[in-house]
C-alpha positions, -999 to 999 in steps of 0.1 A, spaced: 746 68 311 740 31 311 749 29 348 724 56 355 697 38 336 706 5 353 705 22 388 671 37 380 657 4 369 669 -13 401 654 14 422 621 11 404 621 -27 410 627 -22 447 598 3 449 575 -21 431 584 -50 453 579 -28 484 545 -19 471 535 -55 466 545 -63 502 520 -37 514 490 -55 497 468 -74 521 469 -112 516 434 -125 508 420 -146 537 414 -183 528 378 -191 521 365 -227 525 337 -238 501 308 -259 512 277 -277 498 243 -284 514 213 -307 508 231 -337 495 213 -370 496 226 -395 521 252 -419 509 237 -448 489 205 -429 480 197 -434 443 170 -425 418 141 -449 418 112 -458 396 78 -443 405 54 -466 424 24 -458 402 13 -437 372 35 -406 371 23 -371 374 45 -347 356 53 -313 371 77 -286 359 97 -267 384 113 -234 379 145 -225 397 136 -215 433 135 -178 441 157 -167 470 157 -135 490 184 -112 476 205 -113 508 210 -151 506 207 -157 468 245 -157 463 273 -179 477 277 -162 511 262 -176 544 241 -151 563 241 -149 601 215 -129 620 215 -118 656 184 -99 665 182 -69 641 218 -73 630 230 -93 600 264 -102 587 279 -128 564 299 -156 581 336 -149 576 358 -174 557 331 -196 543 310 -196 511 288 -221 492 305 -238 463 277 -223 440 250 -198 446 225 -209 472 196 -210 447 215 -233 424 225 -257 452 189 -257 466 174 -264 431 198 -293 425 193 -308 459 155 -306 455 156 -323 421 177 -351 436 152 -355 464 123 -359 439 143 -384 419 151 -405 450 119 -401 471 89 -392 450 61 -418 448 40 -402 420 56 -370 408 83 -367 381 99 -333 376 102 -322 341 135 -305 333 137 -271 316 152 -287 284 125 -313 280 98 -307 255 71 -325 275 41 -304 281 28 -303 317 -4 -292 334 12 -281 366 41 -261 378 59 -260 411 67 -225 423 94 -223 451 99 -192 471 127 -195 497 119 -167 521 145 -174 548 179 -192 546 200 -180 575 218 -189 607 199 -173 636 219 -165 667 199 -164 699 227 -143 714 262 -131 702 288 -159 702 265 -189 709 257 -217 685 232 -205 659 201 -223 644 200 -229 607 166 -217 597 149 -224 563 114 -211 554 100 -220 520 66 -212 504 56 -238 478 27 -234 454 13 -258 428 1 -238 398 -20 -245 368 6 -243 341 -20 -228 316 -35 -199 336 -11 -197 366 -39 -201 391 -29 -216 425 -41 -251 431 -24 -257 464 -1 -238 487 20 -245 518 47 -228 539 74 -251 553 98 -242 581 127 -263 594 151 -253 621 183 -272 629 206 -260 658 243 -261 651 263 -282 677 288 -254 680 295 -218 668 319 -231 642 316 -229 604 317 -267 600 289 -272 625 268 -244 610 271 -258 575 261 -293 589 230 -277 604 221 -261 570 227 -295 553 203 -313 577 177 -285 574 178 -285 536 174 -323 534 145 -323 558 126 -294 540 133 -311 506 117 -343 520 87 -324 532 82 -306 498 85 -339 479 59 -356 502 35 -326 499 38 -324 461 32 -362 459 0 -357 479 -13 -326 461 -3 -329 424 -31 -342 401 -33 -357 367 -48 -331 344 -48 -325 307 -17 -305 296 -38 -285 271 
């Protein structure tokens, strides 16, 4: 009886191992970041009296809100295989923009969500496009970022200023590393434009 039970156990183990061998091995996924400041860039003091502005987390289109990298060829869209952002794209974009303000702004200081400081203005960020656009299948794509930025009155939510920014950066090759590098350059450039525009348009007003 014991031999029968032992044989059955061995047979079951063999079946289980065979089943495991049939499972597909997950493909390796490389994680990437974008929008980092250049090496050596640091937070600096504002040149004049500061204008405080609160910024909500940027809104992203649903298709690019997560950690996958979207590629578009004409009317067709697919996520780039084997690569993901290290965090969701909206989080990385928000962090990179905050760093850009800290390092580049002349007048504006962003007020963090945990600060109790009352502000008169809010920065509303709507990222409408964040994708690699392929002119034709198989060729190097263009990292394309389109962002609508609005300065709002924090009390009544009326729009004081509005601007749409678009930056395109061609990848040097149709490889993941080159595509990510193009996104990195495009993100840093559009962050710089947003900082400069906000510096120019934000105003000192009573917080109410």
